[in-house]
C-alpha angles and dihedrals in degrees: 000000000000124000114227112200131171092263092056095052119108113270111261141162115311125191110233133185091266091057091052091048092049091048092051093047091050092046095051092041089058091047092050093046093050092047091049091053092048094047091048092050092046094050092048093051098043121006093200103250122099096193128025114238092013093166092058090046089054090054090052093050096113091052090052091051090052091049091051091051090052089049092051090052090056090060093215120155132190133209116200130201128183107208129180097286103354143067112218123197122186114197120195133176129230091282091051091251117141116262106226136192099032125152102227124185128169151154133231106220124202112218096223106037134027088202089075095052116123123210111220129207112191128209125191105256094180133344108314095353117107123193132196126183121233124191130198094003110175121224118265144060122340136176118219115209113183133169130198122191116209131170091251103048141325118273118211126179133183123186136173111232133186124209112204 
């Protein structure tokens, strides 16, 4: 009967310290590469700030509250419609009469990427109805922010819109 011990076995593959080191370096290299890709994609799709210059806006909070009170005293309301290639805004006063002659500017903001935002320049299509063209607007959720400056008080509106 022959005695088979570990020293008599045929030479085979043995894991050494260099193999363990190479395996760990490869493992962590893959983890770092995947994390880098995910962080890059996340930062390109949403940079993390909802409003630019949010600190300065926080300092101006009391002024914004006063502007909103003045706007509420005007009694103006706005109805918004997102058509095929246009944004329509109808502005009426407290007596439901059209508010004419406003200078209305705005922006359609995409919730995930500021790269998709569209600057809008409105023209008065008919009394109290303001129209702005939009091109290549992807489907999905949008936020309309528009401002009208009148002699009495500023008028600001913000509406959530959905393009289907």
